[in-house]
C-alpha positions in Angstrom: -1.1 14.5 17.4 1.5 13.4 14.8 4.7 12.0 16.2 6.1 10.8 12.9 4.8 10.9 9.4 5.8 9.8 5.9 7.8 12.4 4.0 9.2 12.5 0.5 12.7 12.7 2.0 12.2 9.1 3.2 11.3 7.7 -0.2 13.9 5.4 -1.8 12.2 5.0 -5.2 11.8 1.3 -4.5 8.0 0.8 -4.3 7.9 -2.3 -2.2 10.4 -1.0 0.4 8.8 2.5 0.4 5.5 0.9 1.2 7.0 -1.2 4.0 8.6 2.0 5.4 5.1 3.7 5.4 3.7 0.8 7.4 6.6 1.0 9.8 5.8 4.7 10.3 2.1 3.8 10.9 3.1 1.4 13.6 5.4 4.0 15.2 2.6 6.5 15.2 0.4 3.8 16.8 3.0 3.2 19.5 3.1 6.9 20.3 -0.6 7.1 20.6 -0.5 4.2 23.0 2.0 6.0 25.1 -0.5 8.8 25.6 -3.1 6.4 27.0 -3.3 5.9 30.7 -2.3 2.5 32.0 -1.0 1.4 28.6 1.7 -1.1 29.6 0.1 -4.2 28.1 -1.1 -2.3 25.0 2.4 -0.8 24.5 4.0 -4.2 24.9 1.7 -5.7 22.2 2.4 -2.7 19.9 6.1 -3.0 20.4 5.9 -6.7 19.7 4.0 -5.9 16.4 6.8 -3.4 15.5 9.5 -6.0 16.2 7.7 -8.7 14.1 7.1 -6.2 11.2 10.8 -5.2 11.5 11.8 -8.8 11.0 9.6 -9.1 8.0 10.8 -5.8 6.5 14.5 -6.5 7.2 14.3 -9.9 5.6 12.6 -8.4 2.5 15.1 -5.6 2.3 18.1 -7.9 2.7 16.7 -10.3 0.1 16.4 -7.4 -2.3 20.0 -6.4 -1.6 21.2 -10.0 -2.1 19.3 -10.2 -5.4 21.2 -7.1 -6.7 24.6 -8.1 -5.2 24.8 -5.1 -3.0 28.4 -5.0 -1.6 27.4 -3.4 1.7 24.8 -6.1 2.6 26.8 -7.4 5.6 27.1 -4.0 7.3 23.4 -3.3 6.5 22.4 -6.7 8.1 24.5 -5.8 11.1 22.5 -2.5 11.6 19.3 -4.5 11.4 20.5 -7.1 13.9 21.6 -4.4 16.4 18.2 -2.7 16.1 16.4 -6.0 16.8 18.7 -6.8 19.7 18.1 -3.3 21.2 14.3 -3.7 21.0 14.6 -7.2 22.7 16.8 -5.7 25.4 14.3 -2.9 26.0 11.4 -5.4 26.2 13.3 -7.2 29.0 14.0 -4.0 31.0 12.6 -3.6 34.5 11.4 -0.1 33.5 9.4 -1.5 30.6 6.0 0.1 30.2 6.5 3.2 32.3 5.5 6.4 30.7 8.9 8.0 30.6 10.5 4.8 29.5 7.9 4.3 26.8 8.5 7.8 25.4 12.2 7.2 25.4 11.7 4.0 23.5 9.4 5.5 20.9 11.8 8.4 20.4 14.7 6.0 19.9 12.7 4.0 17.4 11.7 7.1 15.4 15.2 8.6 15.3 16.8 5.3 14.5 14.4 4.6 11.7 14.6 8.0 10.0 18.4 8.0 10.3 18.6 4.5 8.9 16.4 5.4 5.9 18.2 8.6 5.2 21.6 6.9 5.6 22.2 3.3 4.7 18.9 2.7 2.9 19.5 5.8 0.7 22.9 4.5 -0.1 21.4 1.2 -1.3 18.9 3.2 -3.4 21.7 5.2 -4.9 23.5 1.9 -5.7 20.4 0.7 -7.6 19.9 4.0 -9.4 23.5 4.0 -10.6 22.8 0.6 -12.2 19.5 1.8 -13.5 17.7 -0.9 -11.5 15.0 1.4 -10.1 13.3 4.6 -11.1 15.1 7.8 -10.5 11.9 9.5 -9.3 10.8 9.1 -5.7 7.3 9.5 -4.2 
């Protein structure tokens, strides 16, 4: 069963970042599938850690790209990334961590945050680049 999937609405038109977003979605789907598995606490923990580590990699790449193009909203974008990372770390430390209900709440939060982030601030960055003709105007 699909919990989250790549959709054209999520494409920024920045190949490297779009590909990273696709991987992020694959990891989210994997987390969801783990949630459906009985006694999945340790597997869920490992999958969430994978997501956190991939997020760090992706956020660094995205912020480097923004810095390279003198994006004026870099600081606020970095703050969103930091808040996301801190939220995941807080969730990992929760006493409820690994319970079925808790795990589904976490994965739903992750999916919703990710989609809102792409459709919001990431799309603003893509528009900034398109205005300056620094990326293709078509998206895949």
